[in-house]
N, C-alpha and C positions, 0 to 999 in steps of 0.2 A: 425362778430367781434369776436376775440378770447379774453376772459377774463382770466386773471391769477390772482389768489389769493395768495398773499405773506405773510406768517406768519412771522413776524419779533419779535423776543423776546427781553426783556428788555436789554440784554447785548449789542445789536446793536443800542439802542436808547439812549435818554438822561436819561431815568429812570434806576437807578442802584440798584442792590440789596445790594451793599456795599457802603453806603454814606460815604463822607468824613468826617474828623474831624470837619471842619466848618459846614457842613450840619448837623451833629449830634448836635453840640452846639447850632445852630440856631433852632434846633427842640426840645430842652429840654423843658419840660413842656407843650408841645403841644401834641394834640391828632392826629398829622399827621402821617400816616403810610406810609411806602414805600414797599409795596407789589411788588412782581414779577408781571409784567404786560405783556400781549400780545396784540399786536396792529395788526389789520387786514387791509391790504391795497389792494384795487382792482385796477388793472391796465388794461386799454383797449388798445390793440395794433391793428394796421392796419394789415390786411392779407398782406403777401408778395406776390408780383406779380410773376407769373411764368416767368422765364427767357426766352427770345426769342432765338431760335437757331441763331447762327451767320450768316449762309447764309440768313436766312429771314430777319435779322435786316439790313443786308447790303442792300438788294434789297428794304426794305421799306425806307430807308434813302437815296436812289438814289446814292449810292456810286459806283454801278457798271455801267460802260458805257452801254448804250443800245445795241451797237454793240457787245459787249462781250456777253450780255445775248442771243442775237439772235444766236450767233454762237454755244452756247452749248444747245440750246433747243432740244427737242425731233424731232421736225420737221426738223431740220438741218440734222438729220440722215437718213431721207427719200430720197432715191435716184432715185425714179421714179415718173414720172408725172410732170405737170406744176402746180406751185403755185406762187403767187405774191412773188417777191424777199424778203428774210429775211434781206438782206443787204440794209441799207437805209443811207449809208455814203455819204462822199463828192462827189463821182462821180455817185450817183444814181439820175436819173431823171424819176419821175412817168410817164411821157408822153412816155417814151421809153419801157414800158412793153409790149404793143402789138406787137412791133417789136421783142422784145427779144423771146416772145412766138413763133413767126413765125420762127425765127431762130433756136430755140430749136426743133421745129417740123420738120424742113428741115434737120438739122444736125444730130440729134440723136433720133428723135422720143420720146422726152421727157425723155431720159434715161441718167442719171448721170454716169453711169458705161459703156457708149458705148465706143467701140474700132473700129477704121478703120482697115480693114484687110491689106491694101496696104501702110499704113503710120502709124506714130506715133500719128495721130489725135485721140485725147481722150476727154471723158467727154461729158457733155451735150452740149457744144459749140464747140467741136472739135478742141480744141487747139493742136497744134503739141507739144507734151510732150517733145521731145528732143530738141526743139528749144525755146519754150515759158516758160516752168516751172520757171526758174530761173528769167526771166524778170518779170513775173507776181507777183512772190513773193516779188522781190525788190520793185516793184511799191506799192504793198499793205502795205509792211512794212513802206515806207515812209508816207503814210497816217496814219498808226498806231501811229507812233512816234509824228505826229503833233497833232493828236486828243487825244492821250494818252488813247486809248480805251482798254489797258490791252491784247491785242492779239499778240503783238510783238513775244513773244516766241512761240506761237502756229503757227503763221505764218512762223517762221524760220524752224519749223519742216517740213513744206512742201517741203522744198528743196529736202528732200529724199523721199518723197512720191508720187507715181504716181499720176496723175491727177484724174484718175478714182475713186481714193480713198479718194479724197478730198469730205468733205460733201457738201451738198447743199449750205449752206451758203457761204463757200469759193469759190465754182465754180462761183456762181452768183456775188459774189464780184469781181472776176477775170474778168468776162465778163464786168461788167459796168466800171471797172477801165481801161481795154483795150479800151473800146469804147470812154471814155470821158477823158482819162488822159492828153491828149494834147489839150483838148477843147472839148465841146459838139459835139458829133457825129465824131469826128476826126478819130476815129478808125473804122468806119462803113466799110471801105473798106476791112478789114479783113474777112468780112463775105459776100462779093460780090457773087451773085448768080453764080454759074459756069455752071448750067444746063439751057438751054434756056427753058423759059416758068415757071421757078420757081420763087416764090416771095421772098420778103426780099432783 
């Protein structure tokens, strides 16, 4: 605790060096002196708390939607290899993770930057960039508006970004959205195995 000692002189207190006429009259014949006095007051102050940075304060108060937090994490920028989906929104089902892993392995060998040499198929899930990009973005925006996850402006930017440049979070979100937008597993047909003997 911080102690501040304040010296307050008589001029700021009730004691005055120049008594009024009434005071002088009442003090006639008495031995009461009115010397200049100094009063020492000790005030104890609580230490000021260090202000919390705005971004930390928001996270602690849960004002940022979890989907927004997932989309801007360091992990979202990693575009190689399989990890459990960062997206956990409306169209995510935990039981579909193993199937998603199989699709990723078959379609792109777990590479989010994968490009097909003979078509516009792109990304970890080989969406046809020239046919699917706009539709995927609109579907994700629809969810974003309903849940108010704060990602609407970021999703709109994706209209002009090739799918291979979408981060891990957005590609995973697009996959689950396409897979379940019209009902659980309704979009599974988009990843039908085209090579005999392949799984998924």
